[in-house]
N, C-alpha and C positions, 0 to 999 in steps of 0.2 A: 439373681434381683425380681426376676417377674416371679417369682416364690408365692413373694410377703400378697400379689396382687390377686393370686388366682389358686384356686380349693387346694389342685396338683398339682403334680412335675409333666405330667401330661401337656394338661392344660396349657400350660406356660409354656411346651419344648414346640405349638403347635405356633405359636401368636410366634411366637420369637423366632421357630424360620420363616412362615410371613411374615415378619419385618425382615428377616434376612435378604428374601429375592422379592418382595421390595426393591429396596437397598441397589441389591446389584442389579437388578434391571434398569438401575436407572441411575446408574454408574454402566452398564453398558450404549443406552441410548445419549449418557452426552459427553464417552471419552471422546466420540468422532469427531467432537466440536472443538477439542484442548488440542496444545500444543506443543507437538517435541520441539526439542532444545537444539533439532537439529530441521524443526519446520520454520523456526522463529531463522537460525543462519542462515538459510538460505532466502530469507525473506530478508534479511539486513542484505542481503549478496544484488540480491535484484533492484535494492533500493539503491541503489551504489552504480548500480548498473545504469541507472535510471538516470541517477543526477549528474554521474558524467555523459552523456546522453543529452539528455536535456542546454548543461552547459556549451558543449561540440555544437547542437543546434543555437543559442545563442549567438556563439561568438560565428554560424556559417552564414549567420540573420547582422549581421554589427558589422559584415567586410560587404557584406552586397550594400545594404541599405547606405554606404560608407560608397561605392563606387557611384551607388544612382545623384550620389546629390552632385561629387567631381565628375559626372558624367550634366548632371544640371541644372551646372556651374560654368563649365567649357561651354555649352552651349545656349545660356546667359551670355556672357561672354561674347562668343564665334554671331548672334543676333547686334550686341550694340555696337561690333563692330561695323556688321554689314549696314545699320543705319549710317551707325558715323560719316565716312570713309563712302559711301553716299553721295551726302550734298557739297 
């Protein structure tokens, strides 16, 4: 293909090898950024683990809120009964 743009085959080979070297360098720099199937599977596992931890944390927080509400309700009822009992 390059022979039709250059006068001799040697110049075409020099340009072709230069282009090939540039492509190889670019690939070497970019391949570190690419994710493999194993990387994606590990990431999916990590995401599912985080989801489970978030669900458990939500449940724990909900239990705490309910316990605080029950305690506050008992406090209000106790205060009212003390106020009504002193009359």
